[in-house]
N, C-alpha and C positions, 0 to 999 in steps of 0.2 A: 024490680020484675019487668018494667017495659023493654029492658035491654035481652031479658032471657025471652020474653015473648018476641021480640025481633029478631034475635039471632035462632028461633026455633021456624020461624015462618021463612027465613032465608036459609037455611040449612046452615046456618055458621056454627058447627058444633062445638069448636075449640072455643071459640066466645062464649058458648053458652055454659060450658062446663064450666068456665072460667069464673061466667057472673053467678051460676049458683055456688060455687065456692066461697064466694066474698059476700053473699046473699048469708049463706050458712053461718058465715063468722062474723059477721056484724048482727045475726038473730041472735047468737049466743052472746055476744058483747053485751047487748041491750037487756037480754035476761039476768044477766051477772050484775049490770048495774041496777038494775030494777030490785033485786033481791036484796043488795048491798044497802039500797036507800034503807027499804024498811027494817032492817036489822039494826041501821047506827042509829046512836043515839047524838043529840043535838050538842055540838062542842062550843063552850065560850069562844069568841074571838080572842085570838092573841096579838098582843101591842107588837108591832113591828117597827125596829129600830134599825136605820142604816148609821154605818161606822162614819164617823165624822160630822153627823149631823147633829144639833144639838137639839133634846127633848125639851122643849120649851111649851111643848100644846097645851094651851089652858093656864099656864102660870102667869102669865099677863093679866088675864082676868081676875084671879083669884087676888091678886096683887093688890089691882086697883079697886076689887072692891074691899078689901080688908081696910085699908091705909088712904084711901079716897086720892090717890096720886094719879097723875096722868105720866103716861108715856112720855120720855125725852126724845123728842124730834129735831134734828137741826134745822135751823132757819135758812141754811145755804144749800138746797140739796145738790150733790156731785161735786162738792170742794173737799179735796181731801188734803191731809197734813201731808207735809214734805215737797219735795223737790217735784215741778212739772217738766214733762218734753215738751219743747216746741214742735209744733205739727206745721 
């Protein structure tokens, strides 16, 4: 609205016409978005699984709770099996 008023005061008519057009486009979009939100029913969130990523969310906690087992953690972090490259 401020751009429309400023353009009108400075008699910049092409700018006023352009800003009025954008104002009308955005007003129509906002009205349509509001009407769609009122009509829409809530949808359950779907589980998103990325390719190549194992689905292990929550499984460790269930196994620990049922068996009383603790996860296996290496005592020397960063040590890999196999040959090493000289740095």
